[in-house]
Every structure is written in structure tokens, then in C-alpha cells.
C-alpha atoms as an extended CHARMM CRD file, in Angstrom:
* protein
*
        83  EXT
         1         1  UNK       CA            241.1720000000      119.6220000000      179.2970000000  PROA      1               0.0000000000
         2         2  UNK       CA            242.8570000000      119.2170000000      175.9380000000  PROA      2               0.0000000000
         3         3  UNK       CA            246.4140000000      117.8330000000      176.0440000000  PROA      3               0.0000000000
         4         4  UNK       CA            247.6720000000      120.4490000000      173.6100000000  PROA      4               0.0000000000
         5         5  UNK       CA            246.3050000000      123.3030000000      175.7570000000  PROA      5               0.0000000000
         6         6  UNK       CA            247.8720000000      121.8580000000      178.9000000000  PROA      6               0.0000000000
         7         7  UNK       CA            251.2140000000      121.5410000000      177.1020000000  PROA      7               0.0000000000
         8         8  UNK       CA            251.0110000000      125.1390000000      175.8560000000  PROA      8               0.0000000000
         9         9  UNK       CA            250.1970000000      126.3670000000      179.3720000000  PROA      9               0.0000000000
        10        10  UNK       CA            253.1270000000      124.3800000000      180.7460000000  PROA      10              0.0000000000
        11        11  UNK       CA            255.5210000000      125.9800000000      178.2530000000  PROA      11              0.0000000000
        12        12  UNK       CA            254.1130000000      129.4840000000      178.8380000000  PROA      12              0.0000000000
        13        13  UNK       CA            254.3280000000      129.1740000000      182.6330000000  PROA      13              0.0000000000
        14        14  UNK       CA            257.9100000000      127.9380000000      182.3850000000  PROA      14              0.0000000000
        15        15  UNK       CA            258.9820000000      130.7350000000      180.0250000000  PROA      15              0.0000000000
        16        16  UNK       CA            257.3440000000      133.4560000000      182.1310000000  PROA      16              0.0000000000
        17        17  UNK       CA            258.8530000000      131.9100000000      185.2530000000  PROA      17              0.0000000000
        18        18  UNK       CA            262.3650000000      131.9580000000      183.8200000000  PROA      18              0.0000000000
        19        19  UNK       CA            261.9980000000      135.5720000000      182.6520000000  PROA      19              0.0000000000
        20        20  UNK       CA            260.7330000000      136.6490000000      186.0810000000  PROA      20              0.0000000000
        21        21  UNK       CA            263.5590000000      134.7170000000      187.7410000000  PROA      21              0.0000000000
        22        22  UNK       CA            266.0920000000      136.6290000000      185.6480000000  PROA      22              0.0000000000
        23        23  UNK       CA            264.4110000000      139.9730000000      186.4080000000  PROA      23              0.0000000000
        24        24  UNK       CA            264.2720000000      139.1750000000      190.1230000000  PROA      24              0.0000000000
        25        25  UNK       CA            267.9510000000      138.2510000000      190.0660000000  PROA      25              0.0000000000
        26        26  UNK       CA            268.8400000000      141.5950000000      188.5070000000  PROA      26              0.0000000000
        27        27  UNK       CA            266.8420000000      143.4190000000      191.1770000000  PROA      27              0.0000000000
        28        28  UNK       CA            268.6390000000      141.3770000000      193.8410000000  PROA      28              0.0000000000
        29        29  UNK       CA            272.0100000000      142.3100000000      192.3360000000  PROA      29              0.0000000000
        30        30  UNK       CA            270.8860000000      145.9130000000      192.7240000000  PROA      30              0.0000000000
        31        31  UNK       CA            270.8410000000      145.3210000000      196.4760000000  PROA      31              0.0000000000
        32        32  UNK       CA            274.3540000000      143.8940000000      196.4970000000  PROA      32              0.0000000000
        33        33  UNK       CA            276.1340000000      146.2790000000      194.1210000000  PROA      33              0.0000000000
        34        34  UNK       CA            277.1260000000      149.4410000000      195.9680000000  PROA      34              0.0000000000
        35        35  UNK       CA            275.5540000000      152.7220000000      194.8920000000  PROA      35              0.0000000000
        36        36  UNK       CA            274.1450000000      155.7420000000      196.6770000000  PROA      36              0.0000000000
        37        37  UNK       CA            271.2380000000      154.1640000000      198.5020000000  PROA      37              0.0000000000
        38        38  UNK       CA            268.4720000000      155.5030000000      200.6530000000  PROA      38              0.0000000000
        39        39  UNK       CA            266.2270000000      153.4170000000      202.8690000000  PROA      39              0.0000000000
        40        40  UNK       CA            263.3390000000      153.8710000000      200.4320000000  PROA      40              0.0000000000
        41        41  UNK       CA            265.4420000000      152.6950000000      197.5000000000  PROA      41              0.0000000000
        42        42  UNK       CA            266.5560000000      149.5790000000      199.3630000000  PROA      42              0.0000000000
        43        43  UNK       CA            263.0000000000      148.7220000000      200.3700000000  PROA      43              0.0000000000
        44        44  UNK       CA            261.7440000000      149.2320000000      196.8260000000  PROA      44              0.0000000000
        45        45  UNK       CA            264.4610000000      147.0860000000      195.2560000000  PROA      45              0.0000000000
        46        46  UNK       CA            264.0980000000      144.3860000000      197.9270000000  PROA      46              0.0000000000
        47        47  UNK       CA            260.3170000000      144.3190000000      197.4800000000  PROA      47              0.0000000000
        48        48  UNK       CA            260.5810000000      144.1360000000      193.7060000000  PROA      48              0.0000000000
        49        49  UNK       CA            263.1560000000      141.3600000000      193.9310000000  PROA      49              0.0000000000
        50        50  UNK       CA            261.0380000000      139.3760000000      196.3740000000  PROA      50              0.0000000000
        51        51  UNK       CA            257.8900000000      139.8670000000      194.3050000000  PROA      51              0.0000000000
        52        52  UNK       CA            259.5120000000      138.7560000000      191.0730000000  PROA      52              0.0000000000
        53        53  UNK       CA            261.1360000000      135.7300000000      192.7100000000  PROA      53              0.0000000000
        54        54  UNK       CA            257.9020000000      134.6360000000      194.4110000000  PROA      54              0.0000000000
        55        55  UNK       CA            255.9090000000      135.0200000000      191.2050000000  PROA      55              0.0000000000
        56        56  UNK       CA            258.6020000000      133.0820000000      189.3660000000  PROA      56              0.0000000000
        57        57  UNK       CA            258.3900000000      130.2510000000      191.9070000000  PROA      57              0.0000000000
        58        58  UNK       CA            254.5910000000      130.1980000000      191.5700000000  PROA      58              0.0000000000
        59        59  UNK       CA            254.7090000000      130.0060000000      187.7720000000  PROA      59              0.0000000000
        60        60  UNK       CA            257.3790000000      127.3000000000      187.7770000000  PROA      60              0.0000000000
        61        61  UNK       CA            255.2630000000      125.3100000000      190.2510000000  PROA      61              0.0000000000
        62        62  UNK       CA            252.2200000000      125.6760000000      187.9780000000  PROA      62              0.0000000000
        63        63  UNK       CA            254.3440000000      124.4990000000      185.0500000000  PROA      63              0.0000000000
        64        64  UNK       CA            255.3830000000      121.4330000000      187.0430000000  PROA      64              0.0000000000
        65        65  UNK       CA            251.7170000000      120.7480000000      187.8610000000  PROA      65              0.0000000000
        66        66  UNK       CA            250.7750000000      120.9050000000      184.1770000000  PROA      66              0.0000000000
        67        67  UNK       CA            253.5980000000      118.5120000000      183.3530000000  PROA      67              0.0000000000
        68        68  UNK       CA            252.3700000000      116.1010000000      186.0280000000  PROA      68              0.0000000000
        69        69  UNK       CA            248.8660000000      116.2450000000      184.5170000000  PROA      69              0.0000000000
        70        70  UNK       CA            250.3380000000      115.3310000000      181.1480000000  PROA      70              0.0000000000
        71        71  UNK       CA            252.3850000000      112.4660000000      182.5860000000  PROA      71              0.0000000000
        72        72  UNK       CA            249.2780000000      111.0000000000      184.2590000000  PROA      72              0.0000000000
        73        73  UNK       CA            247.5130000000      110.4090000000      180.9440000000  PROA      73              0.0000000000
        74        74  UNK       CA            248.7480000000      108.1760000000      178.1700000000  PROA      74              0.0000000000
        75        75  UNK       CA            247.8310000000      110.7560000000      175.5320000000  PROA      75              0.0000000000
        76        76  UNK       CA            249.8110000000      113.3630000000      177.4610000000  PROA      76              0.0000000000
        77        77  UNK       CA            252.8570000000      111.1050000000      177.6650000000  PROA      77              0.0000000000
        78        78  UNK       CA            252.7470000000      110.5630000000      173.9160000000  PROA      78              0.0000000000
        79        79  UNK       CA            252.4630000000      114.3240000000      173.3520000000  PROA      79              0.0000000000
        80        80  UNK       CA            255.4730000000      114.9820000000      175.5880000000  PROA      80              0.0000000000
        81        81  UNK       CA            257.5200000000      112.3700000000      173.7360000000  PROA      81              0.0000000000
        82        82  UNK       CA            256.7700000000      114.0250000000      170.3750000000  PROA      82              0.0000000000
        83        83  UNK       CA            257.8540000000      117.4710000000      171.5800000000  PROA      83              0.0000000000
């Protein structure tokens, strides 16, 4: 695979992962902050928070894998040093 494409995927995965981490954190704060809650609301917010956080972890892991692929090749190392 092309080094430039791997680098772009790495950056995209990391950016999406950070955005999903922030969104998941806001959903989690919705569990902590007191408001009129029903059991369905709590389950929905907890599920959304868990889903966003798990997807964030997956994307950040994929980003790390792309970075490792780049570090393994000399061309990839040079590309990382330029950016």
C-alpha cells in the first residue's frame, strides 16, 4: 500500500477517534449530571456512551496500527519525519 495513503488513513482514524471520544465523554457526563431520569433514558445514554467510547478505542487502535506499518518501512519513516 502507498505510504501516503497509509499516513492519510492514520490521521483520519486518529481524528475520528478523538471526536468520538469527546462525544462519548459528553454522553457519559449525561449519566453523572442529575436530571429527571427514567430507566429508558439511562439505558439509552449509557449505551450511546459505551458505543462511542468503544468505536473511539477501535479507531485509535487502527491509527496506531497504521503508524506501526509506516515505522516498519524506511520510506514510511521518512514520510513521518517530513510531516
